[in-house]
Every structure is written in C-alpha cells, then in structure tokens.
C-alpha positions in Angstrom: -11.7 6.1 11.5 -10.2 3.3 14.0 -13.7 3.2 15.9 -15.6 2.7 13.0 -17.7 -0.8 12.6 -19.8 0.5 9.5 -18.8 1.0 6.0 -16.9 4.2 5.4 -14.6 5.4 2.3 -12.2 8.3 2.3 -9.6 9.7 -0.2 -5.9 9.0 0.3 -4.6 12.1 2.4 -8.4 13.4 2.5 -7.5 14.8 -1.3 -10.1 14.3 -3.8 -7.7 14.7 -6.4 -6.1 11.2 -5.5 -9.4 9.5 -6.0 -9.1 10.6 -9.5 -6.2 8.5 -10.2 -6.4 5.7 -7.5 -10.2 5.7 -6.5 -11.1 5.5 -2.7 -10.1 3.5 0.2 -12.7 1.8 2.0 -12.8 -0.2 5.4 -13.8 -3.8 5.2 -17.3 -2.8 6.7 -18.1 -1.1 3.5 -17.5 -4.3 1.6 -19.7 -6.2 3.9 -22.6 -3.5 4.0 -26.0 -4.4 3.2 -26.2 -1.3 1.2 -23.6 -3.2 -1.2 -20.8 -1.1 -2.9 -20.7 -3.2 -5.7 -23.1 -2.4 -8.6 -25.9 -4.6 -9.9 -24.6 -7.8 -11.3 -21.1 -7.6 -9.5 -19.5 -8.3 -6.4 -16.5 -7.7 -4.4 -14.4 -11.0 -4.8 -14.1 -13.6 -2.4 -10.5 -14.9 -1.0 -11.2 -17.9 -3.0 -11.8 -16.1 -6.3 -8.4 -14.2 -5.7 -6.9 -17.4 -5.6 -8.4 -19.0 -8.3 -7.3 -15.8 -10.5 -3.7 -15.8 -9.2 -3.5 -19.4 -9.7 -4.8 -19.2 -13.3 -2.3 -16.3 -14.1 0.8 -18.5 -12.9 0.7 -18.3 -9.4 1.5 -15.4 -6.9 5.1 -15.2 -7.8 4.3 -13.6 -11.3 0.7 -12.5 -11.1 1.6 -9.3 -9.5 3.5 -8.2 -12.7 0.9 -9.4 -15.2 -1.6 -7.0 -13.6 0.1 -4.0 -12.5 0.3 -0.9 -14.9 3.4 -1.0 -16.7 5.9 1.8 -16.5 6.8 4.4 -13.8 3.3 7.1 -14.2 2.1 5.9 -10.8 4.4 3.4 -9.4 7.6 4.0 -8.4 10.6 2.5 -10.0 11.6 -0.4 -10.5 7.9 -1.6 -10.8 9.3 -5.1 -11.1 7.6 -7.5 -13.6 4.9 -5.0 -14.6 3.4 -5.8 -17.9 -0.4 -5.6 -17.4 -1.0 -8.0 -19.6 -4.3 -8.8 -17.9 -5.7 -5.4 -18.4 -6.4 -5.3 -14.8 -4.0 -1.7 -14.3 -3.6 -2.3 -10.7 -2.2 1.1 -9.4 -0.6 1.7 -6.2 -3.2 3.7 -4.1 -1.5 3.1 -0.8 -3.8 2.3 2.3 -5.2 4.0 5.3 -4.0 2.3 8.6 -6.6 1.7 11.1 -5.2 4.6 13.0 -6.1 6.8 10.3 -2.7 7.6 9.1 -2.1 7.2 5.1 0.6 5.0 3.8 2.5 4.1 0.5 0.7 5.5 -2.2 2.8 4.9 -5.3 4.5 2.0 -3.5 2.0 -0.5 -3.2 -1.6 -1.4 -3.7 -4.1 -3.3 -1.7 -7.5 -4.7 -2.4 -10.1 -6.2 0.0 -11.7 -9.5 -0.4 -15.3 -10.2 0.8 -14.0 -13.1 3.2 -13.7 -12.6 6.8 -11.0 -14.3 8.5 -12.0 -13.6 12.3 -14.2 -11.1 13.9 -12.2 -8.1 13.3 -9.8 -9.4 10.5 -10.4 -10.2 6.5 -8.6 -11.1 3.7 -6.9 -8.8 1.3 -4.3 -8.8 -1.7 -1.4 -6.3 -2.3 0.8 -5.5 -5.0 4.3 -3.8 -4.6 6.6 -1.7 -6.7 9.7 -3.8 -6.0 8.5 -7.3 -6.8 6.2 -9.4 -9.1 4.2 -10.9 -6.3 0.5 -11.0 -5.3 0.4 -11.0 -1.5 -2.2 -12.8 0.3 -2.7 -11.2 4.0 -5.4 -10.7 6.7 -5.9 -7.3 7.9 -7.8 -5.3 10.4 -11.1 -4.4 9.1 -10.7 -0.8 9.9 -7.9 -0.4 7.4 -8.6 1.6 4.2 -8.0 -0.6 1.1 -8.9 -0.5 -2.7 -11.9 -2.6 -4.2 -12.3 -4.2 -7.2 -15.7 -5.8 -8.2 -16.1 -8.9 -10.6 -19.2 -9.8 -12.5 -21.6 -12.2 -11.0 
C-alpha cells in the first residue's frame, strides 16, 4: 500500500462487510486517476469546493455537526453536534495509514479533495466523534480516505 503511486482502494481492515456501511477507502492516486472514480456528470470536489461548502454552512466549527449522521449507530459517543441537517450523512469510516494500518473506524471520517498540496501531499477534510468541526488537512497521497462526489 505505501509504495503505490497508482489508484487503489480497499475495505477497512480488508473486510468487505465494512464497505457495505462505510464505503471503500481510496488512496489519492485513485482520485486523480485518468479512469475517474466519479461517475459521468460528477467529480471529486476540489479543496475550494470543500471550503465553499463549509463557509456556506456556517464555518468549520459547526459544519461537521451539520454533516455527521446523528446518533450512535455508527459514531462513538458523544458524536458532538451531530444533526445531519444537510443530509450529507457523514459516517466514521476511519482511514488507512500509508504503512497499511487501519485506524479510527467509528471515531473519524476523512474525505479526499482533488487538490494537490505538493508532489506527494493532497488536501482532505475530516470529522470526528468528539467535536462538530470539519478539519482541513494535508495528508500523504498514500493514505486511504473516503470519497464523496459532487454533481458537475
């Protein structure tokens, strides 16, 4: 996993049952692959599009709560601020570290943007069970994160 420079995806803990609920985890190369993981008429959002969304929803401090699935079916308690008033239904699918280890299912959700920060780093967004933020971060392209597409 850590040596890949081509698009790849996996199931959390390599367990297909996890993809049924949380979807798959993709390295960033899959986001930028010429085969396109987005269906026709859709695309992986840019960093600017993520920023536009968080600004529209009231800023990074409250946006996570508005986007996270409410309750504790999938998120660990306290799932701070979760109302899902946007119907985004963000789920805590965890992530795959560049070394191949899996982390944080039910605690965190992370989503790629299509925007590179540098040669091997790209922008992403994350949400956590214990606050209502949407975090903006740069991560190694070898990490496995979730992907949500937006309509063109």
